[in-house]
N, C-alpha and C positions, 0 to 999 in steps of 0.2 A: 714808392715804385709800383704797387699792386693798383692804387688809384689812377696813376697815369696810365697803365694798361688797360684798366677797365674801360677808361673814357675813350682809348684810341683803338680797340680793337672790337670786332664783330661779335655779339653776345653768343651767337651760335658757338663759336672756338675759343671761347674765353677761358672755359675750365682747363682746355688744353694748353692754351698758351701761359698760363700760371703755374699749371703743372712743369712744363717745360722750364721756366724762368726758374721755379724752385730747384729743379734737379742740376740746371745747370749750377747755380748758387752752391750747391751741396758740393758739386764734384769740384769746383774751385776751391772751396773750403778745404777740403780733403787734401787736394793736390799740395794747397800752403801748408798744411799741418805735417804732411809728408816730408816736403822740402825743408821747414823747419827743424823737423827730428833729426833728417839728415845732417843738415849744417851743425846743430847745435851738439850731435855726437860726436862729429870730428874736429870742431873748432871751438865750442861753447857756446854759452846761452847768448852771450852780449853779441858774438859775432853772427848770430842766427838773426838777431833782432836787427842788427844794422845791415846785414845782406839783405835780407827779405824786405826792410823798410825801403832801402834805396832802389830794389828792383820795382816793388809797385809804386813807387813817386815816379821814375822815369817812365814805366808802363802806362799809368794814368795820364802823364804829360803828353806822351806820344799818341795815345787815345784821343786825348781833347784835341791834340792839333792834328790830327785826322781827320775828325768829324767836324772842324771848323774850316777845314780846306775848302775854298771856294773854288767850284769850276766854272771858266767862263766859256 
């Protein structure tokens, strides 16, 4: 991902873009860890794995469908 960003972003703002990308990744990881902990405390580890895996699977499918949608 960093190589793709480096190839497609102006060199003057490259460090800022990579920093933002890293921050977003960290925030998303923290949110997923928090959700896993809450679900695991209430329903068990198995339910946490299944529910978060299902959520991430469907959200990635939805994002890919949205990105690949052609506008005429």
